[in-house]
GUKOL-885526 format. One line per 10 residues: number of its first residue (from 1); their letters; for each residue x negated, y negated, z of C-alpha. Coordinates in pm, 1 decimal, padded with zeros to 6 digits, always signed. Example, Ala and Ser with C-alpha at 12.3 -4.5 7.8 and 13.67 -1.06 7.14 Angstrom:
<rs>
1> as> -01230.0:+00450.0:+00780.0 | -01367.0:+00106.0:+00714.0
</rs>
This chain:
<rs>
1> xxxxxxxxxx> -23614.3:-11394.7:-19029.3 | -23685.3:-11416.2:-18729.9 | -23453.2:-11313.8:-18441.9 | -23303.8:-11497.8:-18155.1 | -23139.1:-11348.2:-17852.9 | -22866.8:-11503.2:-17627.7 | -22718.4:-11300.0:-17349.5 | -22340.1:-11433.3:-17270.9 | -22055.3:-11340.3:-17073.9 | -21815.5:-11511.4:-17317.6
11> xxxxxxxxxx> -21545.6:-11495.4:-17108.4 | -21475.8:-11912.1:-17091.1 | -21700.2:-12054.3:-17374.4 | -21752.1:-12461.3:-17319.3 | -22002.1:-12673.3:-17537.4 | -22283.0:-12605.5:-17340.4 | -22260.8:-12212.8:-17505.9 | -22210.4:-12344.2:-17818.5 | -22532.7:-12591.1:-17736.2 | -22727.6:-12272.5:-17731.4
21> xxxxxxxxxx> -22562.4:-12104.7:-17990.7 | -22654.9:-12383.0:-18203.4 | -23018.5:-12373.9:-18152.7 | -23081.7:-12031.8:-18161.4 | -22929.6:-12057.2:-18514.1 | -23168.4:-12308.8:-18590.4 | -23499.2:-12074.6:-18457.8 | -23337.6:-11789.4:-18695.8 | -23114.5:-11451.1:-18725.3 | -22893.2:-11488.7:-18372.4
31> xxxxxxxxxx> -22830.2:-11143.8:-18161.7 | -22554.6:-11212.4:-17889.9 | -22572.6:-10957.4:-17577.3 | -22244.9:-10961.6:-17400.1 | -22295.9:-10879.4:-17031.6 | -22034.2:-10602.3:-16963.6 | -21821.4:-10592.1:-16659.1 | -22130.0:-10373.3:-16507.9 | -22399.0:-10662.7:-16532.3 | -22171.1:-10938.8:-16448.2
41> xxxxxxxxxx> -22047.6:-10763.6:-16118.0 | -22386.2:-10751.1:-16013.9 | -22422.1:-11156.8:-15938.4 | -22032.6:-11251.7:-15947.6 | -21686.4:-11156.4:-15964.8 | -21567.1:-10940.2:-16274.3 | -21437.3:-11179.8:-16584.4 | -21055.8:-11182.1:-16629.6 | -21130.2:-11056.5:-16999.1 | -21221.4:-10722.6:-17027.8
51> xxxxxxxxxx> -21563.7:-10644.2:-17197.5 | -21432.4:-10528.4:-17526.6 | -21195.5:-10836.7:-17535.0 | -21553.5:-11061.6:-17499.2 | -21727.4:-10868.0:-17744.4 | -21437.1:-10943.7:-18032.7 | -21501.9:-11321.1:-17893.5 | -21879.2:-11302.5:-17947.3 | -21821.6:-11148.5:-18279.2 | -21632.7:-11435.6:-18429.1
61> xxxxxxxxxx> -21823.1:-11708.3:-18312.1 | -21953.3:-11907.1:-18635.9 | -22321.9:-11828.5:-18657.1 | -22349.8:-11513.7:-18442.8 | -22505.9:-11257.7:-18709.3 | -22489.6:-10961.8:-18467.5 | -22338.3:-10853.1:-18110.7 | -22446.6:-10588.9:-17869.5 | -22352.1:-10502.7:-17500.1 | -22661.4:-10581.1:-17251.8
71> xxxxxxxxxx> -22534.0:-10344.3:-16948.7 | -22732.2:-10479.9:-16671.4 | -22828.7:-10836.9:-16562.8 | -23204.8:-10779.2:-16679.9 | -23250.3:-10827.0:-17016.4 | -23560.5:-10588.9:-17042.5 | -23344.7:-10287.3:-17211.1 | -23214.0:-10488.0:-17475.9 | -23532.5:-10685.9:-17551.8 | -23746.9:-10394.7:-17632.1
81> xxxxxxxxxx> -23502.2:-10265.1:-17845.5 | -23450.0:-10579.9:-18025.3 | -23772.3:-10737.8:-17981.3 | -23623.5:-11136.1:-18028.7 | -23891.3:-11367.5:-18126.7 | -23682.2:-11618.9:-17879.9 | -23452.5:-11580.9:-17596.8 | -23227.7:-11856.9:-17571.7 | -23116.1:-11988.0:-17240.0 | -22971.4:-12267.2:-17053.5
91> xxxxxxxxxx> -23214.6:-12469.9:-16821.6 | -23002.3:-12369.9:-16507.2 | -23154.4:-12035.0:-16436.7 | -23464.6:-12133.9:-16268.4 | -23340.5:-12088.8:-15922.4 | -23085.5:-11874.3:-15769.2 | -22981.1:-11517.9:-15808.5 | -23123.3:-11507.3:-16178.5 | -23453.5:-11684.5:-16085.3 | -23598.7:-11348.6:-16107.3
101> xxxxxxxxxx> -23429.6:-11198.7:-16419.5 | -23544.3:-11515.9:-16606.1 | -23949.3:-11448.2:-16481.2 | -23846.9:-11076.8:-16627.4 | -23795.2:-11190.7:-17008.5 | -24077.2:-11386.2:-16984.5 | -24278.5:-11139.0:-16865.6 | -24119.2:-10886.7:-17153.5 | -24140.3:-11140.7:-17443.8 | -24521.1:-11162.6:-17365.3
111> xxxxxxxxxx> -24582.1:-10808.5:-17485.0 | -24498.6:-10939.4:-17861.0 | -24565.6:-11339.3:-17827.4 | -24208.1:-11417.0:-17812.1 | -24083.5:-11732.7:-17632.3 | -23834.0:-11843.5:-17402.2 | -23656.3:-12164.4:-17538.0 | -23445.2:-12344.7:-17260.3 | -23147.2:-12525.6:-17307.5 | -23081.3:-12870.2:-17088.8
121> xxxxxxxxxx> -22806.9:-12824.2:-16846.3 | -22507.8:-12973.4:-17063.8 | -22298.6:-13242.6:-16784.5 | -22015.1:-13355.7:-16789.1 | -21898.4:-13002.5:-16737.0 | -21693.5:-12914.2:-16418.4 | -21752.4:-12548.0:-16333.1 | -21529.3:-12591.0:-16039.8 | -21256.4:-12710.7:-16284.3 | -21306.3:-12377.4:-16508.8
131> xxxxxxxxxx> -21324.1:-12174.4:-16244.1 | -21050.2:-12285.7:-16094.3 | -20845.9:-12252.6:-16386.2 | -20971.2:-11885.5:-16433.6 | -20831.4:-11819.5:-16130.3 | -20483.1:-11909.2:-16196.3 | -20530.2:-11665.6:-16529.8 | -20632.3:-11421.7:-16315.8 | -20349.0:-11456.1:-16062.1 | -20111.4:-11325.0:-16371.7
141> xxxxxxxxxx> -19975.1:-10941.9:-16257.1 | -20097.0:-10836.5:-16572.9 | -20482.1:-10909.1:-16521.3 | -20497.7:-10869.0:-16130.4 | -20328.4:-10548.8:-16147.1 | -20589.7:-10413.4:-16336.6 | -20878.3:-10556.8:-16168.5 | -20954.9:-10220.7:-15940.7 | -20955.7:-09961.4:-16171.5 | -21233.7:-10213.8:-16392.1
151> xxxxxxxxxx> -21410.0:-10280.7:-16038.5 | -21437.7:-09895.4:-16023.3 | -21579.3:-09882.3:-16349.5 | -21825.1:-10128.1:-16325.2 | -21948.6:-10122.5:-15970.3 | -22122.5:-09847.3:-15759.3 | -21903.7:-09946.1:-15425.8 | -21608.7:-10148.7:-15414.2 | -21600.1:-10373.6:-15101.2 | -21296.3:-10456.2:-14936.0
161> xxxxxxxxxx> -21182.5:-10685.4:-14628.4 | -20867.9:-10694.4:-14503.8 | -20601.5:-11029.7:-14500.0 | -20313.4:-11070.8:-14320.6 | -20219.2:-11396.4:-14417.9 | -20267.8:-11709.1:-14688.2 | -20579.0:-11820.8:-14478.9 | -20781.2:-11472.3:-14433.8 | -20700.0:-11397.9:-14803.7 | -20874.1:-11748.9:-14900.0
171> xxxxxxxxxx> -21160.7:-11633.4:-14651.9 | -21175.9:-11312.6:-14858.9 | -21155.6:-11483.0:-15204.5 | -21450.1:-11742.2:-15083.7 | -21691.9:-11609.2:-14905.3 | -22039.5:-11506.3:-15061.4 | -22344.1:-11462.1:-14931.5 | -22711.3:-11448.7:-15096.7 | -22961.6:-11168.4:-14901.1 | -23282.9:-11131.0:-15095.3
181> xxxxxxxxxx> -23182.0:-11275.2:-15464.9 | -22888.1:-11063.7:-15428.4 | -22532.4:-11236.7:-15435.4 | -22289.1:-11040.9:-15207.7 | -21908.8:-11128.4:-15181.0 | -21560.3:-10899.2:-15134.3 | -21393.3:-10769.7:-15450.2 | -21064.8:-10771.3:-15310.8 | -20825.7:-10721.1:-15013.5 | -20618.6:-10496.8:-14819.4
191> xxxxxxxxxx> -20296.1:-10555.0:-14682.1 | -20271.7:-10332.9:-14334.6 | -19978.1:-10227.7:-14191.2 | -20151.0:-10286.2:-13877.1 | -20306.9:-10598.4:-13920.8 | -19979.5:-10748.0:-14070.5 | -19712.2:-10606.8:-13771.4 | -19998.0:-10726.9:-13528.4 | -19984.4:-11122.2:-13673.9 | -19645.2:-11056.3:-13608.2
201> xxxxxxxxxx> -19638.6:-10981.0:-13254.7 | -19473.4:-10584.9:-13378.3 | -19588.3:-10229.0:-13308.1 | -19786.6:-10047.3:-13595.2 | -19491.7:-09815.7:-13640.0 | -19331.5:-09892.1:-14011.0 | -19108.5:-10126.1:-13787.2 | -19188.8:-10448.3:-14045.5 | -19006.9:-10308.7:-14334.8 | -19128.1:-10380.4:-14704.4
211> xxxxxxxxxx> -18901.0:-10630.2:-14746.5 | -19061.6:-10833.6:-14442.1 | -19402.1:-10750.0:-14541.8 | -19389.1:-10870.8:-14937.3 | -19352.6:-11250.2:-14740.6 | -19702.2:-11161.6:-14639.4 | -19740.2:-11001.1:-14963.3 | -19672.9:-11347.2:-15149.6 | -19858.4:-11545.8:-14923.7 | -20170.4:-11401.5:-15040.3
221> xxxxxxxxxx> -20087.2:-11371.9:-15413.6 | -20023.0:-11727.0:-15424.2 | -20366.3:-11828.0:-15307.7 | -20591.8:-11573.2:-15400.5 | -20682.7:-11405.4:-15701.2 | -20879.4:-11105.8:-15589.9 | -20746.4:-10746.4:-15642.2 | -20494.0:-10608.4:-15321.7 | -20477.0:-10266.5:-15209.6 | -20194.5:-10232.1:-15012.2
231> xxxxxxxxxx> -20101.8:-10021.8:-14698.6 | -19792.0:-09840.0:-14735.8 | -19797.7:-09629.8:-14441.7 | -19592.2:-09303.1:-14526.4 | -19445.6:-09446.9:-14792.3 | -19128.0:-09385.3:-14677.6 | -18888.2:-09114.7:-14795.1 | -18966.3:-09041.2:-15176.0 | -18650.3:-09287.1:-15276.8 | -18733.8:-09544.7:-15107.2
241> xxxxxxxxxx> -19113.0:-09485.8:-15221.4 | -19030.6:-09510.1:-15610.9 | -18880.5:-09885.3:-15538.0 | -19164.3:-09977.1:-15332.0 | -19412.6:-09881.9:-15636.5 | -19176.5:-10047.0:-15903.4 | -19201.5:-10386.9:-15674.4 | -19553.6:-10381.9:-15585.6 | -19667.4:-10308.7:-15977.5 | -19459.9:-10572.1:-16068.3
251> xxxxxxxxxx> -19622.3:-10842.1:-15890.7 | -19975.7:-10761.1:-15938.3 | -20094.2:-10527.0:-15667.1 | -20372.4:-10283.7:-15810.1 | -20321.5:-09995.5:-15533.4 | -20079.0:-09812.4:-15269.6 | -20242.4:-09628.2:-15007.8 | -19984.8:-09356.5:-14883.8 | -20082.7:-09165.0:-14536.0 | -19985.5:-08769.0:-14535.4
261> xxxxxxxxxx> -19796.1:-08795.3:-14229.8 | -19365.5:-08773.9:-14148.7 | -19178.0:-08898.8:-13865.7 | -19197.5:-09231.4:-13649.5 | -19581.4:-09326.7:-13750.8 | -19810.8:-09429.0:-13527.3 | -20167.4:-09556.3:-13605.6 | -20390.7:-09313.8:-13678.8 | -20657.7:-09408.8:-13444.6 | -20467.7:-09277.8:-13160.8
271> xxxxxxxxxx> -20518.5:-08906.1:-13318.3 | -20395.2:-08644.5:-13142.7 | -20321.8:-08859.2:-12812.9 | -19965.0:-08916.9:-12957.8 | -19750.5:-08717.1:-13144.5 | -19804.1:-08751.5:-13519.4 | -19691.4:-08491.3:-13774.6 | -19857.6:-08438.0:-14043.4 | -19628.8:-08375.3:-14388.5 | -19643.0:-08045.2:-14606.5
281> xxxxxxxxxx> -19836.4:-08073.6:-14913.4 | -19553.8:-07980.2:-15115.5 | -19336.9:-08287.2:-14973.6 | -19615.4:-08502.1:-15025.7 | -19727.3:-08445.6:-15385.9 | -19327.4:-08440.1:-15434.6 | -19341.3:-08781.9:-15327.3 | -19685.4:-08859.9:-15545.3 | -19592.3:-08712.7:-15834.8 | -19220.2:-08937.3:-15825.9
291> xxxxxxxxxx> -19443.5:-09248.0:-15738.7 | -19628.7:-09177.6:-16070.7 | -19363.1:-09144.9:-16278.3 | -19182.7:-09502.2:-16130.9 | -19482.4:-09725.2:-16269.1 | -19455.4:-09850.0:-16572.0 | -19825.0:-09904.4:-16664.5 | -20182.4:-09629.5:-16621.1 | -20328.7:-09945.0:-16419.4 | -20126.6:-09909.3:-16080.5
301> xxxxxxxxxx> -20305.8:-09714.8:-15876.5 | -20154.2:-09475.6:-15557.2 | -20385.6:-09348.9:-15317.3 | -20314.9:-09046.7:-15077.0 | -20435.9:-09103.0:-14730.0 | -20546.2:-08741.2:-14595.7 | -20491.3:-08727.6:-14220.0 | -20654.6:-08357.0:-14165.2 | -20955.6:-08475.5:-13977.3 | -20732.1:-08757.4:-13791.9
311> xxxxxxxxxx> -20497.4:-08452.7:-13659.2 | -20783.6:-08223.6:-13621.6 | -20662.8:-07996.9:-13894.5 | -21004.2:-07954.1:-14054.4 | -21221.5:-07995.1:-14314.5 | -21088.6:-07729.3:-14527.6 | -20725.5:-07833.6:-14484.2 | -20836.1:-08175.6:-14595.3 | -20979.7:-08019.6:-14911.0 | -20729.8:-07830.1:-14968.0
321> xxxxxxxxxx> -20515.9:-08106.1:-14990.3 | -20718.6:-08317.6:-15191.8 | -20726.4:-08063.0:-15488.0 | -20334.9:-08027.3:-15433.3 | -20302.5:-08424.5:-15413.0 | -20520.2:-08475.2:-15726.9 | -20331.5:-08195.2:-15924.5 | -19978.0:-08392.0:-15836.2 | -20154.0:-08725.3:-16041.9 | -20285.6:-08915.4:-15739.1
331> xxxxxxxxxx> -20548.8:-09222.2:-15790.4 | -20769.4:-09177.1:-15569.5 | -20803.0:-09003.7:-15188.1 | -20874.3:-09171.5:-14882.9 | -21037.5:-08971.7:-14613.9 | -20967.7:-09082.0:-14285.8 | -21161.3:-08995.5:-13953.3 | -21206.7:-09149.5:-13638.2 | -21536.7:-08965.3:-13547.5 | -21814.7:-09174.5:-13456.8
341> xxxxxxxxxx> -22036.3:-08876.0:-13566.6 | -21926.2:-08870.5:-13897.0 | -21986.4:-08472.5:-13945.7 | -21685.0:-08381.7:-14054.6 | -21655.4:-08661.2:-14265.5 | -21947.6:-08611.7:-14469.5 | -21883.5:-08251.8:-14481.9 | -21551.3:-08333.9:-14637.7 | -21750.4:-08571.2:-14883.0 | -22043.9:-08315.5:-14974.4
351> xxxxxxxxxx> -21777.5:-08057.5:-15059.7 | -21569.2:-08270.0:-15222.5 | -21837.3:-08382.8:-15457.0 | -21828.9:-08023.0:-15621.3 | -21450.7:-08090.8:-15717.2 | -21436.2:-07999.8:-16066.3 | -21247.6:-08322.0:-16139.5 | -21267.2:-08612.1:-15895.8 | -21032.2:-08939.9:-15841.4 | -21211.3:-09265.3:-15652.9
361> xxxxxxxxxx> -21296.8:-09182.8:-15277.8 | -21182.9:-09461.3:-14998.7 | -21348.8:-09424.1:-14695.1 | -21274.9:-09673.7:-14367.9 | -21561.2:-09710.1:-14154.1 | -21345.5:-09884.6:-13838.4 | -21435.4:-09617.7:-13608.6 | -21811.0:-09509.3:-13797.1 | -21884.7:-09884.5:-13823.8 | -22298.6:-09800.4:-13763.4
371> xxxxxxxxxx> -22282.8:-09638.3:-14155.2 | -22399.1:-09880.3:-14425.0 | -22249.1:-09941.8:-14781.4 | -22560.6:-09750.6:-14907.8 | -22510.9:-09449.7:-14716.5 | -22112.3:-09379.2:-14807.0 | -22211.6:-09456.1:-15165.9 | -22474.3:-09170.8:-15127.3 | -22195.8:-08955.5:-15013.5 | -21981.1:-09040.3:-15285.9
381> xxxxxxxxxx> -21782.5:-09315.9:-15136.8 | -21620.8:-09533.6:-15432.8 | -21456.2:-09856.8:-15236.1 | -21494.2:-09906.1:-14866.5 | -21238.9:-10097.4:-14679.0 | -21317.0:-10310.3:-14360.1 | -20949.2:-10257.1:-14255.7 | -20908.7:-10499.3:-13967.4 | -21190.3:-10755.4:-13936.3 | -21075.6:-11066.0:-13956.8
391> xxxxxxxxxx> -20805.5:-11037.0:-13719.6 | -20986.2:-10851.8:-13460.0 | -21247.4:-11122.1:-13457.2 | -20960.1:-11396.4:-13440.3 | -20788.7:-11304.2:-13159.8 | -21083.4:-11288.7:-12916.6 | -21154.3:-11670.9:-13026.5 | -20799.4:-11772.4:-12967.3 | -20812.5:-11613.9:-12628.7 | -21144.7:-11760.4:-12550.0
401> xxxxxxxxxx> -21065.4:-12128.7:-12663.1 | -20669.0:-12107.1:-12458.2 | -20848.3:-12003.8:-12142.6 | -21103.2:-12266.6:-12192.5 | -20876.2:-12550.6:-12221.4 | -20697.9:-12442.4:-11915.0 | -21034.8:-12451.4:-11723.2 | -21110.9:-12765.4:-11818.6 | -20768.8:-12959.9:-11838.8 | -20904.4:-13068.2:-12150.2
411> xxxxxxxxxx> -21024.5:-12978.7:-12494.5 | -21336.7:-13137.9:-12486.2 | -21522.3:-12810.7:-12414.9 | -21344.3:-12597.5:-12701.2 | -21465.8:-12864.4:-12963.8 | -21774.4:-12651.5:-13061.6 | -21605.8:-12370.3:-13065.4 | -21332.2:-12513.6:-13346.0 | -21417.5:-12610.6:-13717.7 | -21354.0:-12990.8:-13766.9
421> xxxxxxxxxx> -20992.8:-13100.1:-13880.9 | -21160.2:-13219.5:-14172.6 | -21321.0:-12856.1:-14264.4 | -20951.1:-12740.6:-14209.0 | -20856.0:-12990.5:-14445.7 | -21044.5:-12918.5:-14737.4 | -21043.6:-12533.3:-14708.1 | -20657.9:-12540.5:-14840.8 | -20662.3:-12633.2:-15221.3 | -20459.7:-12936.8:-15321.2
431> xx> -20439.5:-13091.3:-14934.2 | -20608.5:-13379.5:-15036.3
</rs>
């Protein structure tokens, strides 16, 4: 019997998918390649179901004879292994990010005179409604909370952007570009104590407490579906940190990052220009252990932010702390640096790569913004956080508009600096 090959994400199935399966059944035995999280993350956001769950769904579709994983968006490996007589796909991939994938499929099939069968795009299916429905499911704490770990398993580097209110979280949620056929977007958002405090007109000294910060967190949770990493400052005293962990896990936050400092917290980018005290390794490890003991599920992540390079304690001290924090059970290490040369940062990364046991490594390139994500990945970084850029870009724009109105005693001159009111209304779901 001849074989037909169909690749599916199998996250949300609609009549168009069943049309493809039915056509494949007419042609012969049906082999379904379920796209793994890694493959899907190459061109769009992760599905809300895990790849094992999606494989189970595909195995229970009537007429499917065999199910395998497809680990890349490129079909080549699976096609060479299965050598199907037919590949069946919708005709909606002739343009866009999968155009090159389609061309490669045709090229590979020629090796054994295989044929690509394309099914006309199914009308009357609203993908925007399907996507919105999926987003509502993803917003559930159980699913959103585990997204960061899945992303770390699926992607070379996880890209995070700061959000400090509901509007900026919508920007992180929806902004995407296509560069050289590659679709790029942000994988999640960072709720920073700096931008949260600044947007409230307060200093970044842990003055805005957890209760106040919950207002921002809830604003973001209500309108977005991507995973959230929370800037937890020092985490506070150990007894308070336990309850912070419980609260954030319950809300569906994926991770909290706490820095190994004590006393009155000052922003790290001040370095040694202001008095900052690093916690002892022993005390910080106690806080890590207490936080890990307090969480209920393994998905929630506690990430330790090492301040040794900021406080000029050196790479060796940073490495010593990293080993101790990992032994204490931390789920990730953030190595912080304000050195534009990145000499110490990269030295740390090179030595960290030699550890027998490592956890994901986080970098925040605020001071070394010239360094590309590719370079950070080469150095072993797993998460890159753009920590304050939306707030920093908004402030000068608003000041310019304010001054221009004052200078001209009218608003005409600022119209080109502002988005149309209609676009503002359309930006927010449910406005109409």
